[in-house]
Residue frames as qw, qx, qy, qz and C-alpha x, y, z in Angstrom:
[[0.529, -0.435, -0.490, -0.539, 45.27, 110.62, 195.29],
 [0.213, -0.291, 0.641, -0.678, 43.95, 110.81, 198.87],
 [0.618, -0.199, -0.696, -0.307, 42.09, 107.73, 200.14],
 [0.421, -0.383, 0.505, -0.649, 40.19, 107.36, 203.41],
 [0.565, -0.046, -0.816, -0.113, 39.73, 103.80, 204.75],
 [0.532, -0.437, 0.312, -0.655, 37.30, 103.19, 207.64],
 [0.518, 0.128, -0.842, 0.074, 37.99, 99.97, 209.56],
 [0.564, -0.475, 0.107, -0.667, 35.52, 98.80, 212.23],
 [0.939, -0.262, 0.119, -0.189, 36.18, 95.13, 213.07],
 [0.546, -0.512, 0.617, 0.244, 39.17, 92.78, 213.51],
 [0.708, 0.306, 0.585, 0.252, 38.40, 91.06, 210.21],
 [0.365, 0.915, 0.144, 0.090, 38.23, 94.41, 208.40],
 [0.262, -0.861, 0.404, 0.166, 41.61, 95.33, 209.88],
 [0.630, -0.227, 0.686, 0.286, 43.22, 92.12, 208.60],
 [0.601, 0.587, 0.504, 0.202, 41.55, 92.49, 205.19],
 [0.145, 0.988, 0.007, -0.056, 42.81, 96.10, 205.01],
 [0.577, -0.594, 0.398, 0.395, 46.48, 95.20, 205.49],
 [0.575, 0.105, 0.577, 0.571, 47.19, 94.22, 201.84],
 [0.235, 0.865, 0.388, 0.212, 45.02, 97.12, 200.63],
 [0.246, -0.950, 0.104, 0.162, 47.12, 99.59, 202.60],
 [0.636, -0.365, 0.492, 0.469, 50.36, 97.88, 201.56],
 [0.519, 0.356, 0.578, 0.519, 49.49, 98.18, 197.85],
 [0.126, 0.886, 0.347, 0.281, 47.72, 101.55, 197.79],
 [0.444, -0.848, 0.005, 0.290, 50.10, 103.20, 200.25],
 [0.651, -0.106, 0.357, 0.661, 52.94, 103.07, 197.71],
 [0.252, 0.352, 0.445, 0.784, 51.23, 105.56, 195.39],
 [0.255, -0.701, -0.382, -0.546, 48.52, 107.28, 197.41],
 [0.035, -0.311, 0.523, -0.793, 48.09, 109.24, 200.64],
 [0.520, -0.361, -0.754, -0.174, 45.99, 107.20, 203.09],
 [0.310, -0.369, 0.428, -0.765, 43.97, 108.01, 206.19],
 [0.521, -0.162, -0.834, -0.080, 42.91, 104.94, 208.20],
 [0.367, -0.369, 0.316, -0.793, 40.28, 105.39, 210.89],
 [0.439, -0.231, -0.868, 0.009, 38.49, 103.12, 213.36],
 [0.501, -0.650, -0.051, -0.569, 36.44, 103.35, 216.56],
 [0.182, -0.451, 0.749, -0.451, 37.15, 102.40, 220.15],
 [0.925, -0.035, -0.118, -0.360, 36.35, 98.69, 220.17],
 [0.655, -0.586, 0.478, -0.016, 38.33, 96.23, 222.31],
 [0.868, 0.058, 0.439, 0.226, 39.25, 93.53, 219.81],
 [0.556, 0.773, 0.070, 0.297, 40.21, 96.05, 217.10],
 [0.155, -0.919, 0.323, -0.164, 42.43, 98.04, 219.47],
 [0.727, -0.444, 0.519, 0.073, 44.21, 94.89, 220.67],
 [0.830, 0.312, 0.379, 0.263, 44.69, 93.50, 217.18],
 [0.341, 0.915, -0.058, 0.207, 45.98, 96.85, 215.90],
 [0.349, -0.804, 0.479, -0.044, 48.73, 96.67, 218.54],
 [0.820, -0.127, 0.542, 0.137, 49.58, 93.07, 217.68],
 [0.708, 0.511, 0.371, 0.317, 49.77, 93.92, 213.96],
 [0.368, -0.369, 0.088, 0.849, 51.58, 97.27, 214.49],
 [0.199, 0.594, 0.623, 0.469, 48.72, 98.89, 212.62],
 [0.129, -0.137, -0.163, 0.969, 48.51, 102.69, 212.63],
 [0.090, -0.632, -0.702, -0.316, 44.86, 103.69, 213.13],
 [0.091, -0.200, 0.210, -0.953, 43.19, 106.94, 214.17],
 [0.156, -0.419, -0.882, 0.145, 40.42, 106.06, 216.62],
 [0.217, -0.134, -0.024, -0.967, 37.31, 108.24, 216.42],
 [0.717, -0.207, -0.083, -0.660, 34.17, 107.47, 218.44],
 [0.270, -0.260, 0.887, -0.268, 33.27, 104.12, 219.98],
 [0.260, -0.177, -0.908, -0.277, 31.28, 100.92, 219.50],
 [0.442, -0.358, -0.044, -0.822, 27.65, 101.38, 220.53],
 [0.287, -0.127, 0.845, -0.433, 27.26, 98.08, 222.40],
 [0.048, 0.237, 0.955, 0.169, 24.15, 95.91, 222.22],
 [0.138, 0.637, 0.577, -0.492, 21.46, 98.53, 222.90],
 [0.406, 0.640, 0.491, 0.429, 19.72, 100.25, 219.95],
 [0.103, -0.987, -0.121, -0.017, 19.69, 103.67, 221.62],
 [0.538, -0.658, 0.345, 0.397, 23.40, 103.39, 222.47],
 [0.621, 0.172, 0.551, 0.531, 24.19, 102.33, 218.89],
 [0.245, 0.844, 0.368, 0.304, 22.34, 105.36, 217.53],
 [0.282, -0.951, 0.059, 0.111, 24.02, 107.79, 219.92],
 [0.643, -0.411, 0.444, 0.470, 27.48, 106.32, 219.22],
 [0.553, 0.399, 0.526, 0.508, 26.95, 106.60, 215.45],
 [0.082, 0.950, 0.237, 0.185, 25.71, 110.21, 215.64],
 [0.449, -0.836, 0.211, 0.235, 28.65, 111.15, 217.85],
 [0.675, -0.164, 0.507, 0.510, 31.12, 109.42, 215.56],
 [0.449, 0.662, 0.436, 0.412, 29.75, 111.11, 212.42],
 [0.098, -0.992, -0.070, -0.033, 30.10, 114.52, 214.08],
 [0.506, -0.709, 0.383, 0.307, 33.72, 113.97, 215.16],
 [0.681, 0.021, 0.589, 0.434, 34.80, 112.03, 212.07],
 [0.440, 0.794, 0.368, 0.202, 33.33, 114.47, 209.53],
 [0.127, -0.965, 0.170, 0.155, 35.65, 117.22, 210.79],
 [0.539, -0.452, 0.609, 0.367, 38.71, 115.03, 210.17],
 [0.602, 0.348, 0.641, 0.324, 37.48, 113.99, 206.74],
 [0.254, 0.949, 0.184, 0.025, 36.73, 117.57, 205.67],
 [0.266, -0.850, 0.386, 0.240, 40.27, 118.48, 206.74],
 [0.576, -0.220, 0.709, 0.342, 41.83, 115.46, 204.93],
 [0.509, 0.599, -0.109, -0.608, 39.65, 115.98, 201.81],
 [0.504, -0.131, 0.821, 0.233, 39.86, 112.46, 200.29],
 [0.352, 0.279, -0.528, -0.721, 39.17, 111.64, 196.64],
 [0.683, -0.074, -0.655, -0.313, 37.85, 108.15, 197.43],
 [0.544, -0.417, 0.527, -0.501, 36.47, 106.33, 200.48],
 [0.582, 0.096, -0.800, -0.114, 36.97, 102.60, 201.07],
 [0.468, -0.324, 0.558, -0.604, 35.02, 100.82, 203.79],
 [0.140, -0.058, -0.986, -0.063, 33.42, 97.51, 204.67],
 [0.317, -0.605, -0.576, -0.449, 29.95, 99.03, 204.70],
 [0.279, -0.234, -0.498, 0.787, 30.61, 101.47, 207.52],
 [0.017, 0.816, 0.577, 0.045, 27.40, 103.47, 208.20],
 [0.237, -0.830, -0.026, 0.505, 29.41, 106.52, 209.28],
 [0.323, -0.271, 0.553, 0.718, 31.67, 106.38, 206.20],
 [0.204, 0.484, 0.753, 0.397, 28.59, 106.01, 203.98],
 [0.057, -0.891, -0.431, 0.131, 26.81, 109.02, 205.50],
 [0.285, -0.740, 0.163, 0.587, 29.88, 111.27, 205.49],
 [0.334, -0.098, 0.652, 0.674, 31.00, 110.37, 201.95],
 [0.152, 0.641, 0.699, 0.277, 27.43, 110.87, 200.66],
 [0.142, -0.904, -0.295, 0.275, 27.14, 114.20, 202.44],
 [0.253, -0.714, 0.312, 0.574, 30.46, 115.46, 201.11],
 [0.696, 0.660, -0.075, -0.274, 30.05, 114.02, 197.61],
 [0.089, -0.602, 0.783, 0.128, 33.02, 111.63, 197.82],
 [0.781, 0.177, -0.502, -0.327, 32.95, 108.37, 195.84],
 [0.558, -0.425, 0.617, -0.356, 32.67, 105.35, 198.11],
 [0.657, 0.227, -0.695, -0.182, 33.82, 101.79, 197.34],
 [0.612, -0.426, 0.490, -0.452, 32.80, 99.08, 199.81],
 [0.352, 0.157, -0.921, -0.061, 33.51, 95.40, 200.45],
 [0.613, -0.216, 0.393, -0.651, 30.89, 93.16, 202.04],
 [0.371, 0.054, -0.912, -0.169, 30.20, 89.47, 202.64],
 [0.030, -0.225, -0.814, 0.535, 27.41, 89.97, 205.19],
 [0.281, -0.310, -0.423, -0.804, 24.02, 90.65, 203.60],
 [0.508, -0.491, -0.705, 0.054, 22.51, 89.13, 206.76],
 [0.276, -0.322, -0.346, 0.837, 23.53, 92.36, 208.58],
 [0.147, 0.711, 0.636, 0.260, 20.20, 93.87, 207.58],
 [0.178, -0.917, -0.209, 0.288, 20.50, 97.17, 209.48],
 [0.379, -0.537, 0.381, 0.650, 23.99, 97.92, 208.15],
 [0.362, 0.251, 0.703, 0.558, 22.95, 97.08, 204.59],
 [0.070, 0.837, 0.533, 0.102, 19.99, 99.50, 204.76],
 [0.263, -0.893, -0.024, 0.365, 22.20, 102.29, 206.12],
 [0.363, -0.547, 0.491, 0.573, 25.02, 101.92, 203.57],
 [0.509, 0.163, 0.729, 0.426, 24.20, 100.27, 200.25],
 [0.323, 0.834, 0.439, 0.084, 21.90, 103.00, 198.82],
 [0.099, -0.969, 0.089, 0.208, 24.69, 105.56, 199.39],
 [0.505, -0.486, 0.560, 0.442, 27.77, 103.87, 197.87],
 [0.450, 0.636, -0.351, -0.520, 29.02, 103.80, 194.27],
 [0.653, 0.323, -0.672, -0.136, 30.64, 100.34, 193.98],
 [0.744, -0.421, 0.408, -0.319, 30.31, 97.16, 196.04],
 [0.426, 0.423, -0.797, -0.069, 32.77, 94.25, 195.90],
 [0.796, -0.259, 0.318, -0.445, 31.45, 90.86, 197.08],
 [0.327, -0.284, 0.894, 0.114, 32.58, 87.19, 197.19],
 [0.387, 0.123, -0.675, -0.616, 31.39, 85.08, 194.27],
 [0.145, -0.188, -0.958, 0.162, 29.63, 82.73, 196.69],
 [0.140, 0.513, 0.550, -0.644, 26.94, 85.36, 197.37],
 [0.315, 0.593, 0.616, 0.412, 24.33, 86.18, 194.67],
 [0.159, 0.187, 0.035, 0.969, 24.17, 89.87, 193.74],
 [0.383, -0.552, -0.427, -0.605, 20.45, 90.05, 194.49],
 [0.613, -0.482, -0.524, 0.343, 21.23, 89.47, 198.18],
 [0.334, -0.316, -0.126, 0.879, 22.62, 93.02, 198.12],
 [0.000, 0.224, 0.421, 0.879, 20.64, 94.75, 195.36],
 [0.333, -0.634, -0.676, -0.173, 17.42, 94.34, 197.36],
 [0.409, -0.623, -0.338, 0.575, 18.81, 96.96, 199.75],
 [0.171, 0.934, 0.174, -0.260, 18.99, 99.66, 197.09],
 [0.170, -0.626, 0.543, 0.534, 22.19, 99.31, 195.07],
 [0.749, 0.516, -0.166, -0.381, 21.99, 98.59, 191.34],
 [0.940, -0.094, 0.297, 0.141, 23.40, 95.19, 190.33],
 [0.671, 0.653, -0.050, 0.347, 25.59, 96.83, 187.67],
 [0.019, -0.823, 0.383, -0.419, 27.50, 98.48, 190.55],
 [0.793, -0.442, 0.399, -0.131, 28.15, 95.16, 192.30],
 [0.506, 0.600, -0.616, -0.058, 31.41, 93.40, 191.36],
 [0.947, -0.292, 0.103, -0.091, 32.04, 89.76, 192.32],
 [0.164, 0.688, -0.707, 0.023, 35.48, 88.29, 192.99],
 [0.883, 0.014, -0.454, -0.118, 36.35, 84.60, 192.95],
 [0.369, 0.176, -0.705, 0.580, 37.31, 84.26, 196.59],
 [0.495, -0.767, -0.399, -0.086, 35.92, 84.59, 200.08],
 [0.064, -0.924, 0.215, -0.310, 37.36, 87.18, 202.44],
 [0.788, -0.529, 0.309, 0.062, 39.18, 84.62, 204.58],
 [0.847, 0.348, 0.116, 0.385, 41.35, 83.91, 201.54],
 [0.242, 0.805, -0.156, 0.519, 42.82, 87.41, 201.98],
 [0.461, -0.778, 0.264, -0.334, 43.14, 87.39, 205.76],
 [0.933, -0.278, 0.201, 0.106, 44.92, 84.01, 206.03],
 [0.716, 0.557, -0.102, 0.407, 47.74, 85.28, 203.81],
 [0.152, -0.917, 0.226, -0.292, 49.09, 87.47, 206.62],
 [0.524, 0.303, -0.662, 0.443, 52.37, 86.85, 208.42],
 [0.672, -0.682, -0.212, -0.195, 52.12, 86.05, 212.13],
 [0.061, -0.704, 0.594, -0.385, 54.31, 86.53, 215.18],
 [0.831, -0.050, -0.550, -0.064, 55.19, 82.93, 216.00],
 [0.351, 0.160, -0.646, 0.659, 56.83, 84.01, 219.28],
 [0.458, -0.397, 0.041, -0.794, 53.48, 85.13, 220.69],
 [0.077, -0.081, 0.913, -0.392, 52.58, 83.21, 223.86],
 [0.512, -0.209, -0.561, -0.616, 49.39, 81.20, 223.35],
 [0.573, -0.383, 0.349, -0.635, 46.82, 80.05, 225.94],
 [0.919, 0.034, -0.360, -0.160, 47.41, 76.32, 225.29],
 [0.641, -0.613, 0.461, -0.036, 49.15, 74.12, 227.88],
 [0.362, 0.602, -0.685, -0.195, 52.23, 72.39, 226.50],
 [0.269, -0.262, 0.904, -0.205, 51.77, 69.23, 228.56],
 [0.663, 0.347, 0.594, -0.295, 48.67, 68.13, 226.63],
 [0.457, -0.024, 0.683, 0.569, 48.89, 66.91, 223.06],
 [0.156, 0.502, 0.664, 0.531, 45.77, 68.14, 221.23],
 [0.001, -0.224, -0.219, 0.950, 44.27, 71.64, 221.14],
 [0.062, 0.632, 0.741, 0.220, 40.53, 72.34, 220.83],
 [0.081, -0.108, -0.079, 0.988, 39.66, 75.99, 220.22],
 [0.034, 0.661, 0.748, 0.050, 36.09, 77.25, 220.67],
 [0.087, 0.116, 0.068, 0.987, 35.04, 80.76, 219.55],
 [0.103, 0.559, 0.682, -0.459, 32.02, 82.33, 221.26],
 [0.285, 0.627, 0.549, 0.474, 29.59, 84.15, 218.99],
 [0.063, 0.229, -0.015, 0.971, 29.08, 87.90, 218.64],
 [0.124, -0.548, -0.774, 0.290, 26.43, 89.12, 221.10],
 [0.039, -0.642, -0.233, 0.730, 26.29, 92.86, 220.45],
 [0.040, -0.041, 0.584, 0.810, 25.81, 92.99, 216.68],
 [0.509, 0.163, 0.108, -0.838, 22.38, 94.06, 215.43],
 [0.672, 0.191, -0.538, -0.472, 21.93, 90.82, 213.46],
 [0.194, 0.153, -0.939, 0.241, 22.46, 88.29, 216.29],
 [0.584, -0.414, -0.560, -0.418, 19.62, 86.28, 217.78],
 [0.257, -0.558, 0.511, -0.601, 21.05, 86.27, 221.33],
 [0.913, -0.199, 0.202, -0.294, 20.17, 82.56, 221.72],
 [0.206, 0.635, -0.744, -0.034, 23.18, 80.28, 222.06],
 [0.972, -0.077, -0.161, -0.150, 23.62, 76.52, 221.96],
 [0.475, 0.605, -0.563, 0.304, 27.29, 76.74, 222.92],
 [0.400, -0.551, 0.565, -0.466, 27.12, 76.02, 226.69],
 [0.918, -0.078, 0.330, -0.206, 25.85, 72.40, 226.39],
 [0.804, 0.536, -0.217, 0.139, 28.35, 71.87, 223.56],
 [0.143, 0.697, -0.566, 0.416, 31.26, 73.06, 225.73],
 [0.635, -0.414, 0.506, -0.411, 30.12, 70.97, 228.70],
 [0.975, 0.161, 0.123, -0.095, 29.97, 67.84, 226.54],
 [0.631, 0.632, -0.355, 0.276, 33.45, 68.50, 225.10],
 [0.177, -0.656, 0.580, -0.449, 34.87, 69.03, 228.61],
 [0.831, -0.222, 0.395, -0.324, 33.30, 65.76, 229.77],
 [0.954, 0.265, 0.137, 0.022, 34.49, 63.64, 226.83],
 [0.700, 0.527, -0.131, 0.464, 37.85, 65.29, 226.06],
 [0.436, -0.898, 0.052, -0.036, 39.20, 66.43, 229.42],
 [0.772, -0.317, 0.280, 0.474, 42.68, 65.16, 228.52],
 [0.508, 0.514, 0.304, 0.621, 42.91, 67.77, 225.73],
 [0.163, -0.216, -0.123, 0.955, 43.68, 71.50, 225.78],
 [0.074, 0.714, 0.657, 0.230, 40.29, 73.21, 225.59],
 [0.202, -0.226, -0.102, 0.947, 40.39, 76.98, 225.14],
 [0.155, 0.780, 0.607, 0.009, 37.30, 79.20, 224.93],
 [0.284, 0.092, 0.131, 0.945, 37.75, 82.51, 223.08],
 [0.010, 0.752, 0.587, -0.299, 35.35, 85.10, 224.47],
 [0.306, 0.612, 0.284, 0.672, 34.59, 88.60, 223.20],
 [0.204, -0.733, 0.010, -0.649, 33.31, 90.76, 226.05],
 [0.033, 0.357, -0.712, 0.604, 34.23, 91.03, 229.74],
 [0.644, -0.105, 0.365, -0.664, 30.72, 90.16, 231.00],
 [0.879, 0.237, -0.295, -0.291, 30.48, 87.25, 228.57],
 [0.531, 0.376, -0.700, 0.294, 33.81, 85.83, 229.77],
 [0.215, -0.296, 0.632, -0.684, 32.89, 86.31, 233.43],
 [0.801, 0.004, 0.145, -0.580, 29.59, 84.44, 232.93],
 [0.830, 0.303, -0.461, -0.081, 31.34, 81.59, 231.13],
 [0.276, 0.391, -0.741, 0.470, 33.88, 81.25, 233.93],
 [0.489, -0.195, 0.499, -0.689, 31.06, 81.05, 236.51],
 [0.884, 0.146, -0.033, -0.442, 29.22, 78.39, 234.50],
 [0.849, 0.350, -0.391, 0.052, 32.25, 76.28, 233.51],
 [0.734, -0.655, 0.152, 0.100, 34.50, 76.77, 236.52],
 [0.187, -0.752, 0.579, 0.254, 38.17, 75.80, 236.28],
 [0.817, 0.105, 0.562, 0.072, 37.62, 72.84, 233.99],
 [0.617, 0.551, 0.349, 0.440, 38.47, 74.90, 230.91],
 [0.347, -0.315, 0.017, 0.883, 40.46, 78.02, 230.05],
 [0.239, 0.844, 0.468, 0.101, 38.28, 81.01, 229.07],
 [0.438, -0.311, 0.101, 0.837, 40.25, 83.91, 227.60],
 [0.305, 0.830, 0.133, -0.447, 39.61, 87.23, 225.91],
 [0.775, 0.492, 0.223, 0.329, 40.64, 87.49, 222.26],
 [0.148, -0.929, 0.240, 0.241, 44.02, 89.20, 222.56],
 [0.599, -0.250, 0.652, 0.391, 45.88, 87.01, 220.08],
 [0.326, 0.409, -0.529, -0.669, 46.46, 86.92, 216.34],
 [0.848, 0.101, 0.279, -0.439, 43.76, 84.47, 215.24],
 [0.780, 0.488, -0.382, -0.090, 45.90, 82.89, 212.53],
 [0.160, 0.507, -0.774, 0.343, 48.68, 82.09, 215.01],
 [0.589, -0.141, 0.595, -0.529, 46.10, 80.46, 217.29],
 [0.881, 0.311, 0.056, -0.353, 44.68, 78.45, 214.40],
 [0.518, 0.588, -0.620, 0.033, 48.16, 77.35, 213.30],
 [0.045, 0.302, -0.861, 0.406, 48.38, 75.58, 216.67],
 [0.649, 0.020, 0.376, -0.661, 44.79, 74.27, 216.74],
 [0.119, -0.065, 0.970, 0.203, 43.77, 70.68, 215.98],
 [0.002, -0.582, -0.793, -0.179, 39.98, 71.22, 216.08],
 [0.032, 0.006, 0.102, -0.994, 38.14, 74.53, 215.74],
 [0.025, -0.611, -0.791, 0.003, 34.53, 75.12, 216.78],
 [0.083, -0.084, 0.005, 0.993, 33.09, 78.47, 215.73],
 [0.335, 0.504, 0.518, -0.604, 29.85, 80.38, 215.33],
 [0.587, 0.574, 0.535, 0.198, 30.10, 80.52, 211.51],
 [0.098, 0.978, -0.002, -0.183, 31.94, 83.83, 211.19],
 [0.302, 0.852, -0.426, -0.027, 35.45, 85.01, 210.32],
 [0.265, -0.540, 0.795, -0.075, 37.53, 82.51, 212.30],
 [0.791, 0.171, 0.562, -0.172, 35.32, 79.65, 211.10],
 [0.697, 0.715, -0.003, -0.059, 36.09, 80.60, 207.49],
 [0.109, 0.797, -0.591, 0.056, 39.82, 81.09, 208.18],
 [0.559, -0.322, 0.750, -0.146, 40.04, 77.73, 209.96],
 [0.830, 0.373, 0.390, -0.144, 38.27, 76.00, 207.06],
 [0.593, 0.784, -0.182, 0.013, 40.56, 77.47, 204.39],
 [0.081, -0.714, 0.683, -0.132, 43.61, 76.56, 206.49],
 [0.666, 0.147, -0.716, -0.150, 42.49, 72.92, 206.38],
 [0.098, -0.182, 0.781, -0.589, 41.73, 72.56, 210.09],
 [0.225, -0.417, -0.871, -0.126, 38.82, 70.23, 210.97],
 [0.101, -0.068, 0.159, -0.980, 36.12, 72.83, 211.61],
 [0.089, -0.537, -0.838, 0.041, 32.67, 72.70, 213.20],
 [0.122, -0.248, -0.045, -0.960, 30.14, 75.52, 212.93],
 [0.003, 0.408, 0.831, -0.377, 27.36, 75.71, 215.51],
 [0.071, 0.479, 0.594, 0.642, 25.75, 78.21, 213.13],
 [0.150, -0.554, -0.513, 0.638, 24.92, 80.96, 215.64],
 [0.229, 0.655, -0.038, -0.719, 24.74, 83.52, 212.83],
 [0.705, 0.341, 0.595, 0.181, 23.47, 81.74, 209.68],
 [0.150, 0.786, -0.225, -0.555, 25.12, 83.27, 206.63],
 [0.816, 0.547, -0.071, -0.174, 25.87, 82.48, 203.01],
 [0.276, 0.684, -0.666, 0.109, 29.65, 82.13, 203.42],
 [0.445, -0.295, 0.784, -0.317, 29.20, 79.55, 206.16],
 [0.831, 0.305, 0.341, -0.315, 26.74, 77.72, 203.91],
 [0.597, 0.701, -0.380, -0.091, 29.28, 77.82, 201.04],
 [0.012, 0.570, -0.796, 0.205, 31.95, 76.26, 203.27],
 [0.659, -0.046, 0.659, -0.360, 29.53, 73.54, 204.43],
 [0.824, 0.498, 0.088, -0.256, 28.62, 72.69, 200.82],
 [0.480, 0.695, -0.532, 0.058, 32.34, 72.51, 199.94],
 [0.923, -0.259, -0.275, 0.075, 32.77, 70.08, 202.88],
 [0.398, 0.447, -0.422, 0.681, 35.30, 72.36, 204.55],
 [0.258, -0.269, 0.479, -0.794, 33.01, 72.92, 207.54],
 [0.297, -0.313, -0.902, -0.017, 30.82, 70.50, 209.49],
 [0.343, -0.384, 0.047, -0.856, 27.62, 72.24, 210.64],
 [0.572, -0.287, -0.766, 0.050, 26.35, 70.75, 213.88],
 [0.299, -0.581, 0.214, -0.726, 24.60, 71.86, 217.08],
 [0.902, -0.337, -0.197, -0.186, 24.10, 68.49, 218.76],
 [0.299, -0.778, 0.536, -0.133, 26.69, 68.16, 221.58],
 [0.839, -0.144, 0.524, 0.013, 26.90, 64.36, 221.25],
 [0.788, 0.550, 0.200, 0.193, 27.53, 64.51, 217.49],
 [0.178, 0.917, -0.299, 0.195, 30.11, 67.29, 217.89],
 [0.541, -0.611, 0.573, -0.080, 31.97, 65.25, 220.50],
 [0.874, 0.115, 0.462, 0.100, 31.96, 62.21, 218.21],
 [0.585, 0.791, -0.010, 0.177, 33.24, 64.31, 215.29],
 [0.123, -0.862, 0.471, -0.141, 36.14, 65.49, 217.46],
 [0.740, -0.328, 0.587, -0.018, 36.94, 61.91, 218.45],
 [0.842, 0.411, 0.321, 0.140, 36.90, 60.70, 214.83],
 [0.357, 0.903, -0.176, 0.160, 39.09, 63.61, 213.71],
 [0.319, -0.750, 0.571, -0.098, 41.71, 62.82, 216.34],
 [0.790, -0.118, 0.601, 0.017, 41.67, 59.14, 215.43],
 [0.753, 0.641, 0.149, 0.014, 41.93, 59.72, 211.66],
 [0.622, -0.365, 0.350, 0.598, 45.34, 59.51, 210.03],
 [0.398, 0.415, 0.511, 0.639, 44.20, 61.15, 206.76],
 [0.054, -0.486, -0.209, 0.847, 44.03, 64.93, 206.62],
 [0.304, 0.553, 0.689, 0.357, 41.12, 65.24, 204.19],
 [0.039, -0.921, -0.288, 0.261, 40.33, 68.79, 205.39],
 [0.286, -0.661, 0.333, 0.609, 43.74, 70.09, 204.37],
 [0.354, 0.053, 0.745, 0.563, 43.61, 68.51, 200.91],
 [0.168, 0.734, 0.641, 0.148, 40.13, 69.86, 200.18],
 [0.144, -0.905, -0.121, 0.382, 41.03, 73.33, 201.44],
 [0.365, -0.449, 0.478, 0.661, 44.22, 73.51, 199.40],
 [0.327, 0.320, 0.747, 0.483, 42.37, 72.60, 196.20],
 [0.052, 0.864, 0.500, 0.037, 39.74, 75.31, 196.72],
 [0.283, -0.826, 0.057, 0.484, 42.23, 78.01, 197.78],
 [0.465, -0.172, 0.559, 0.665, 44.37, 77.40, 194.68],
 [0.221, 0.500, 0.665, 0.508, 41.44, 78.49, 192.47],
 [0.123, -0.878, -0.387, 0.252, 40.71, 81.76, 194.28],
 [0.449, 0.579, 0.089, 0.675, 41.71, 85.24, 193.07],
 [0.345, -0.234, -0.350, 0.839, 43.00, 88.31, 194.88],
 [0.059, 0.832, 0.549, 0.053, 40.08, 90.75, 195.39],
 [0.286, -0.720, 0.019, 0.632, 42.51, 93.61, 196.04],
 [0.289, -0.051, 0.584, 0.757, 43.36, 93.61, 192.33],
 [0.045, 0.659, 0.688, 0.302, 39.66, 94.16, 191.57],
 [0.242, -0.853, -0.281, 0.366, 39.70, 97.13, 193.94],
 [0.346, -0.456, 0.315, 0.757, 42.73, 98.65, 192.21],
 [0.213, 0.278, 0.700, 0.623, 41.04, 98.29, 188.81],
 [0.075, -0.808, -0.580, -0.068, 37.93, 100.07, 190.09],
 [0.314, -0.763, -0.052, 0.563, 40.00, 102.92, 191.54],
 [0.321, -0.174, 0.510, 0.779, 41.76, 103.35, 188.18],
 [0.103, 0.534, 0.712, 0.444, 38.40, 103.51, 186.40]]
């Protein structure tokens, strides 16, 4: 069987690794992506063989539309030549349009019903949708897919991505002369679902003021974003572009502060004390807060106090809670294999 997998984000790349490992033994695979900085860098780190077609459209609606049209045109030629039997994506608009146009069955994974534009462009066109059990099916069916075609798995996606092996020889941005590491992830600014209003600057300034004897590393996403942060924060903190394997970073992190996305979920399931400043409210982040794996907070003073208490505590409650929850999760890749067989 020929299977085309379209991979658009770093998280999708990491989630795809076990899919490719299992399906690649019996099937012929074509893995595509688009020119997008963090995906390209992570693909090199993970020795991941991707065919790059088209590019990310940036933050402007017109640019997004033009990039998608251009990608569909170029990608459709490759897909017609490859002639797959099944398409697997993570709700890729281009994969949805091409598979629909060519009459190819499309299976998708998704944990982001808050990505309204992407849901509208993909869900009415796919055959099966796999989702984490933490998200009600009606969060997706309202976009035009029948609930009978939505399959839940007892896990969240971070459960899959944290299983990966890491290169422990990779040089990290932490200084060795300081004992504790605080890692802060800046939110996505160019996705269609973001609000573009951030509370992170006053949070960072408060952490720098109260914890200047710690390693504080800011993980940015885009060149302009990083440049602006460096101007605002000066040399008091290290601001770096995401060119590392996130799991390796988290393995060496004592406190993680994230926007509520992928790294927030990975940090939580790894048992690291985790704060979400909730830049992109979503159901998975809410699930982790309810399970007491994530502390949701936007007040700089309260965040600073949480960090202080975490460093002073001798009991690793986060790790114990995370381990208990992870032990009861299932592998969603097995669900995918069952659907392909059907």
